[in-house]
C-alpha positions in Angstrom: -5.3 62.9 122.3 -5.5 66.7 120.4 -7.8 69.2 122.0 -10.6 68.7 119.3 -11.0 65.0 120.1 -10.8 65.8 123.9 -13.8 67.9 123.2 -15.6 65.1 121.1 -14.9 62.5 123.9 -16.4 64.9 126.6 -19.3 66.0 124.7 -19.9 61.8 124.3 -19.8 61.6 128.0 -22.5 63.8 128.3 -24.6 61.1 126.6 -23.4 58.3 129.2 -21.1 57.0 126.4 -17.3 56.3 126.9 -15.2 56.9 123.6 -14.4 53.4 122.5 -14.9 53.6 118.8 -11.6 55.6 116.8 -12.4 58.6 115.6 -10.9 58.6 111.9 -13.9 60.1 109.6 -13.0 63.7 108.6 -15.3 65.4 106.5 -14.7 64.2 103.1 -15.0 60.6 104.5 -18.2 61.0 106.5 -19.4 62.4 103.0 -18.4 59.7 101.2 -19.9 57.0 103.4 -23.3 58.6 102.7 -22.7 59.1 99.4 -21.8 55.3 98.8 -24.5 54.1 100.7 -26.9 56.1 98.4 -24.6 55.2 95.4 -26.4 56.6 92.6 -24.8 54.4 89.8 -26.0 51.2 91.7 -29.7 52.3 92.1 -30.1 53.5 88.6 -28.4 51.0 86.9 -30.6 48.4 88.6 -34.0 50.3 88.1 -33.4 52.2 85.2 -35.3 49.7 83.0 -38.4 49.8 85.3 -38.8 53.6 85.0 -38.2 53.3 81.6 -40.6 50.8 80.9 -43.5 52.0 82.9 -43.4 55.8 81.8 -40.9 56.3 79.4 -38.7 59.3 79.6 -41.3 61.0 81.2 -40.0 59.1 84.2 -37.1 61.5 84.8 -39.5 64.0 86.6 -39.5 61.5 89.2 -36.2 62.3 89.8 -36.3 66.0 91.0 -39.8 65.2 93.0 -38.0 62.4 95.0 -34.8 64.8 95.6 -37.1 67.5 96.9 -38.9 65.3 99.5 -35.5 63.5 100.5 -33.9 66.8 100.9 -36.4 67.5 103.5 -36.0 64.7 105.3 -32.1 65.0 105.2 -32.6 68.8 106.6 -34.3 67.1 109.5 -31.9 64.2 110.2 -29.2 66.8 109.7 -30.6 69.0 112.7 -31.2 66.0 114.6 -27.8 64.6 114.4 -26.3 68.0 115.4 -28.1 67.5 118.7 -27.6 64.0 119.4 -24.0 62.9 117.6 -24.2 59.4 118.8 -24.0 56.2 116.9 -27.3 54.5 115.9 -28.8 57.0 113.9 -32.4 57.0 114.1 -32.8 54.3 117.0 -30.8 56.9 119.1 -32.6 59.7 118.2 -36.0 58.4 118.9 -34.6 57.3 122.4 -33.8 60.8 123.3 -37.0 62.4 121.6 -39.3 60.1 122.6 -38.9 57.1 124.7 -37.2 53.7 125.0 -40.4 51.5 123.7 -40.3 53.7 120.3 -36.6 53.4 120.0 -37.0 49.7 120.4 -39.6 49.6 117.5 -37.1 51.8 115.5 -34.1 49.8 116.1 -35.6 46.7 114.7 -37.1 48.6 111.9 -33.9 50.1 111.2 -32.3 46.6 111.4 -34.3 44.9 108.9 -34.1 48.2 106.7 -30.4 47.6 106.6 -30.4 43.9 105.8 -32.8 44.4 103.2 -30.7 47.1 101.5 -27.4 45.0 101.6 -29.2 42.0 100.3 -30.5 44.0 97.5 -27.6 45.7 96.4 -25.4 42.8 96.8 -27.7 40.9 94.4 -27.0 43.4 91.9 -23.0 43.3 92.3 -23.1 39.6 90.0 -24.8 41.3 87.3 -21.8 43.5 86.4 -19.0 41.9 88.2 -19.4 38.5 86.4 -19.2 39.8 82.9 -16.3 42.2 84.1 -14.3 39.2 85.2 -15.2 37.3 82.5 -14.0 39.9 79.9 -10.6 39.9 82.0 -10.2 36.1 81.0 -12.2 34.2 83.8 -14.9 31.7 82.7 -17.9 32.4 85.4 -21.4 31.1 84.3 -24.3 33.2 84.7 -26.6 30.5 86.2 -28.6 31.5 89.6 -26.0 29.1 91.6 -22.9 31.3 90.3 -24.5 34.8 91.0 -25.5 33.6 94.5 -21.9 32.2 95.3 -20.6 35.7 93.9 -23.0 37.4 95.8 -22.1 36.0 99.0 -18.4 36.4 98.5 -18.8 39.8 97.9 -21.1 40.3 101.3 -18.1 38.2 103.2 -15.4 40.7 101.8 -16.9 43.8 102.5 -17.8 42.3 106.1 -14.3 41.4 106.8 -13.4 45.0 105.9 -15.6 46.5 108.2 -14.3 44.3 110.7 -10.5 45.5 110.0 -11.7 48.8 111.2 -13.2 52.2 109.9 -9.9 53.8 108.7 -9.3 51.0 106.1 -12.8 51.2 104.9 -12.7 55.1 104.6 -9.7 55.0 102.3 -11.4 52.4 99.9 -14.7 54.1 100.3 -13.2 57.7 99.4 -11.4 56.2 96.0 -14.5 54.6 95.3 -16.8 57.8 95.3 -14.2 59.8 93.4 -14.2 57.0 90.6 -18.2 56.7 90.6 -18.4 60.5 90.4 -16.0 60.8 87.7 -17.0 57.6 86.0 -21.0 58.4 85.8 -20.2 62.1 84.8 -17.6 60.7 81.7 -20.1 58.2 80.8 -22.9 60.8 80.5 -20.7 63.0 78.4 -19.9 60.0 76.2 -23.6 59.3 75.9 -24.3 63.0 75.0 -21.6 63.4 72.7 -21.0 60.4 70.6 -24.4 58.7 70.8 -28.1 59.3 69.0 -30.1 61.9 71.4 -33.3 63.1 70.9 -35.0 66.2 71.4 -35.7 67.4 75.3 -39.2 67.1 74.2 -39.3 63.6 75.3 -39.3 64.5 79.0 -43.1 65.5 78.1 -43.9 62.5 76.5 -46.8 61.0 78.5 -47.6 58.5 76.0 -46.0 55.5 77.9 -48.3 56.2 81.1 -51.3 55.0 78.8 -54.8 56.6 79.3 -55.8 55.4 82.5 -54.4 55.4 86.0 -51.5 57.6 84.9 -50.7 58.6 88.4 -50.6 55.2 89.8 -48.1 54.3 86.9 -45.8 57.3 87.6 -45.7 56.5 91.1 -44.8 53.0 90.0 -42.0 54.6 87.9 -41.1 56.7 90.9 -39.8 53.6 92.6 -36.5 53.7 90.6 -35.7 57.2 92.2 -36.8 56.3 95.7 -34.3 53.3 95.4 -31.6 55.8 95.0 -32.0 58.5 97.2 -32.2 57.0 100.6 -29.7 56.0 103.4 -28.1 59.3 103.6 -28.4 59.1 107.4 -25.3 57.0 107.3 -23.1 60.0 108.4 -24.9 60.4 111.3 -24.9 56.6 112.2 -21.1 56.9 112.2 -21.1 59.9 114.6 -18.9 58.2 117.3 -16.2 58.0 114.5 -16.3 61.1 113.0 -14.3 64.4 114.2 -16.5 67.0 115.3 -19.6 65.1 114.3 -22.0 67.8 115.5 -21.1 70.0 112.6 -19.4 67.5 110.1 -22.2 64.8 110.1 -25.2 66.8 109.2 -23.1 68.5 106.8 -22.2 65.2 105.2 -26.0 64.3 104.9 -27.0 66.9 103.0 -24.0 67.3 101.0 -24.5 63.4 100.1 -28.3 64.2 99.1 -27.1 67.2 97.0 -24.3 65.6 95.4 -26.3 62.0 94.5 -29.2 64.6 92.9 -26.6 66.5 90.7 -24.8 63.3 89.5 -27.9 61.6 89.1 -29.6 64.3 87.0 -26.6 64.8 84.9 -26.6 60.8 83.9 -30.2 60.3 83.6 -30.6 63.4 81.4 
């Protein structure tokens, strides 16, 4: 065990925990975990039609509004994670900052939020994966049963990968994040250069909002952006598997939000 790892182990012991998990995540891997949880491509492709249908191009402004709000939260998360570099994120933080009762409630809410998030993301995978596999020569249906089976297989495969260890997940995740970032930027450039695009004045067109309750309509359209920019605390959740977590976990949390904000803004524009 090198000196840095020994320091991390001693730091963890101050919280009453022994080092049982392998510290295999570096600064990029920690960032990649948080960025992939946010996954701008997943959220944007899933609910882009919702924002556009409700508010038209004007819904683009929901993106910077949500980013600013979530960045403020991320800064708070980053600060707290630097003080409590233990697995469990908000569940653990609540225990140290308040008491076990609040921590108990927070833990259950966090659990249900995680379950709903995974279920929502897995449910969207067949919408992309089935057409892709069919283009490669397979003949899969698009009925609800097929979608459900494909989603279940995806969930099973990701669960098995997680069981095999964080190092394998990190390798796959690091590669996936590179492809996601490059893919979204390239896709955005292709749309700008080779397809019809309108004047930037469309971003100030509020006609889609109607004449009554424009604020409510815009807030509903904002749900697309909210569906994307969250989950950035994942980097701090894996603090016990991160090298030098007091420094790297907070940096990863903030970098994931900023990175997702930039990539998403480029693509939506």
